[in-house]
C-alpha positions, -999 to 999 in steps of 0.1 A, spaced: -231 -733 97 -229 -713 67 -242 -719 30 -229 -725 8 -237 -708 -28 -242 -742 -55 -241 -717 -82 -210 -723 -109 -188 -696 -111 -188 -675 -139 -161 -675 -162 -176 -682 -192 -207 -660 -187 -203 -630 -214 -200 -591 -194 -229 -577 -184 -233 -548 -212 -264 -533 -239 -286 -558 -253 -292 -563 -288 -328 -551 -280 -308 -520 -260 -290 -512 -295 -324 -516 -320 -338 -490 -298 -312 -466 -298 -309 -465 -336 -344 -461 -339 -347 -432 -316 -314 -419 -336 -329 -428 -369 -363 -410 -360 -345 -379 -348 -331 -377 -383 -363 -380 -402 -379 -356 -384 -353 -328 -392 -352 -338 -427 -388 -332 -428 -387 -295 -406 -358 -292 -432 -379 -297 -466 -411 -282 -450 -397 -248 -431 -371 -244 -458 -383 -229 -490 -379 -241 -527 -348 -226 -546 -363 -214 -572 -389 -190 -551 -353 -183 -530 -341 -172 -568 -370 -155 -577 -373 -135 -544 -335 -123 -551 -342 -113 -586 -372 -92 -576 -350 -73 -548 -326 -64 -573 -348 -55 -597 -361 -34 -567 -331 -17 -558 -320 -15 -596 -353 8 -599 -347 28 -572 -310 33 -571 -317 51 -606 -304 88 -614 -339 95 -626 -346 131 -624 -376 147 -597 -393 156 -633 -393 126 -654 -404 103 -617 -434 125 -615 -443 129 -649 -464 99 -652 -486 108 -621 -495 143 -634 -521 135 -664 -520 135 -700 -490 151 -716 -479 162 -747 -449 172 -765 -436 210 -774 -409 221 -795 -385 245 -784 -362 251 -807 -340 238 -830 -300 250 -816 -264 250 -840 -241 262 -818 -202 270 -815 -188 271 -780 -153 279 -774 -133 265 -746 -104 291 -740 -93 266 -719 -84 241 -734 -82 263 -767 -110 247 -786 -145 252 -799 -172 222 -795 -200 224 -822 -234 214 -807 -266 204 -829 -298 194 -809 -331 200 -808 -345 207 -773 -384 193 -768 -407 196 -736 -436 176 -723 -468 200 -710 -498 187 -693 -527 186 -726 -548 206 -707 -522 238 -699 -516 235 -744 -535 270 -751 -520 287 -722 -481 272 -728 -491 284 -766 -499 322 -753 -469 325 -731 -445 307 -758 -456 332 -785 -451 361 -760 -416 349 -750 -397 323 -779 -370 347 -782 -363 351 -747 -369 313 -743 -342 306 -767 -316 332 -758 -322 316 -723 -317 275 -738 -284 288 -750 -270 305 -722 -274 277 -709 -249 255 -732 -224 281 -735 -219 277 -694 -224 240 -693 -192 225 -682 -180 198 -713 -186 173 -691 -223 186 -685 -224 188 -723 -207 151 -724 -231 134 -699 -247 104 -715 -286 112 -697 -281 152 -696 -299 154 -667 -281 183 -650 -284 203 -685 -323 190 -686 -327 202 -650 -310 237 -656 -330 243 -687 -361 231 -671 -360 254 -642 -347 287 -662 -377 278 -690 -402 278 -661 -391 308 -642 -388 328 -679 -426 320 -685 -435 324 -650 -457 292 -638 -441 261 -642 -462 245 -671 -432 222 -686 -431 195 -669 -396 174 -685 -370 185 -710 -356 163 -738 -332 159 -762 -342 139 -793 -315 152 -814 -283 158 -801 -248 156 -820 -212 173 -808 -176 176 -819 -145 193 -807 -124 208 -829 
């Protein structure tokens, strides 16, 4: 004869599922993972102030690199001790036939040379002063109105520098400056 099961029916027992201990363990594991991730983010990501400083440095570097600095000005600091020399004061009336107007220009032209080459430059300038003055005047008169009104006068400076050094026979002039420069159109 078959044995009878003496256990009462399971009508009053709750269904089998996760116990309270299992829920606590799962919550502890999830909490630990979140804490580990937060710690990694805190230690591996840089401080916002450090990021801002890096961005500022990169922007400054881009500004320095993107400036339109003529090569003669950029190299001037690497060439040794320099001195300034005056190349002349100019007062010109430049007629513009296309617009039937006249541009009056008054300026002083200066250059920089190496101190070690001062004696040689003075000798060459004494022999070529009038030709140099004429060459500078020709450059002013052959310049376009946009070149004469450019705030930095970069193209005009480069052309005067090139022509002056050709006339002197040696690249003694390192840069050209206009400490006084005024113009008006009639």
